N, C-alpha and C positions, 0 to 999 in steps of 0.2 A: 504493501498499500504506498510505502513511501516513496517507490519510485512514480509511481502516479501521482503522489503529491508533487514531487519534479519535476512533473512532466505537466502538470498545469500550469505550475508557477511558472515554468520557461516561455509555456505557452501566453501566459498573460504580462510576461516582459516583452515577450513578440508582441503581443497588440499593443501594448503602450507606447513600442517603438514605431509601430503602425501609424500610432493615431496623430503620433507629432509630426510623422511625413502627410497624413492626409490634413492634418492644421496648413501647415505648408504651402499643399496645394490649393487648398481653398485662397489663402492669405496672395499667392503669386497665380492666381488664376489672374487673365486678361479684363474682364470684368466683374471683380470679387465683388460678391451678392449673396444673399442669405440663404440659397441654393447650392452655391459653392462650397460650403459646408454642413453640406445634408452628408454626407459618407461620416465626416468627424465626429457629428454627433450620434449617426447612428451606433458607429462604434465605441462612443462615450457609453451608451445603454448597454452594450456587450459587455465591455467593462465593469461594467458596476456589479455583471448578470457573474462574470469570470470569478471576478474578485469575490462575491458571495461564495462561489462554487467552491473557489482554492482553501476559504477556510474553515469549508465542512470537509475538504480531506483532508486538512492539518489536523482538525481533531480526530476525525477520522484515526487518523495515523497515529494517534499519541504523541505526535508531536511537542516537544516540549511548548508550554507557554506562550511563554515570550514571540516564538512564530507564530504564533495558532492568533496572540494579538496583536502581530506586521501586518499581516492577512486580513485582518477586520479591518486592521487602519487604510488599508488601502482601497476597502470596498468604502467606507466611511469617506477620507478625502477624493474617491471619486465622487459622491454623491454632492459634495461641496462642489462640487465641478461646477453642476447644474445651479445649486443656490451662486457662486459666484457672476453666473449667466444673467440670472434671474433679476439680483442686482443691480447691475449694471444697466440691462436690460433699464428697469425703474429712472434711473438717473439719466437715461437718453430718450425718456418718455414725453421729452419735449419739442419732439420733431427732428432732434438734430443728436450729434454725436456731443458732447458735454465733457468738460475735463476731470468732472469728478466720475463720470460714468469710464472713461477711457481709464483710470487710475485702480477703479473698481475689478479693471477688466484686465487689466494689465499683472492682477494677481491671478487671474486664469493659469497663465504660462507660468506662474512660479512655483502656484501649486501642483503643476502637470509634471515639473522637475523633481517636486518633492514621491508623489509617485511615484517617478521612474525610479527614483532613489530607493524607496523602502521595495518596490517592484525587485529589484536589483539585489538589494541584502537578502530580500527572500530567496531567490535563487539561488545564492550563493551558499547560503546554510539550510537549504533543501539539499541542495549537493553533494555538500558535504556528512548531513546526516543520515543521505542514499544507498551511499558508499557501501561494503562492507566494511567491518571493523579491521583495521589488520594487525595478520599475525606477525609474532617476533620471532626469529627462529635463532635457536642458540648455536652458538659456533664450539665445538669441540674443542 
């Protein structure tokens, strides 16, 4: 079960990297608009679901509590991404982009980096814990 958890953690990391790619693709579209970011939004929802699945897999595999908590943290941070977008939209509801809305939305990228850092740590620790323990050989 630990190898399955490590595989899901790696898949989560791959999804987070793809999320950055999709954000950049939407931002550098020839005419960036709301539709340009649709794949980015769709994958964001998938990352929330995948991170919940990773958390359940961590608990099922009886991983250390800290690793289960980190897995849950990714789910929480992914939900915060949607909240940041909603708050930035409220600031910009006057019809144009405001400085406050831009500053709040800047937190979306910072939070994305935090998600990537936590997901990377999960992958590293899951890989270490899924390997069989090294046996020591006695020299005659």
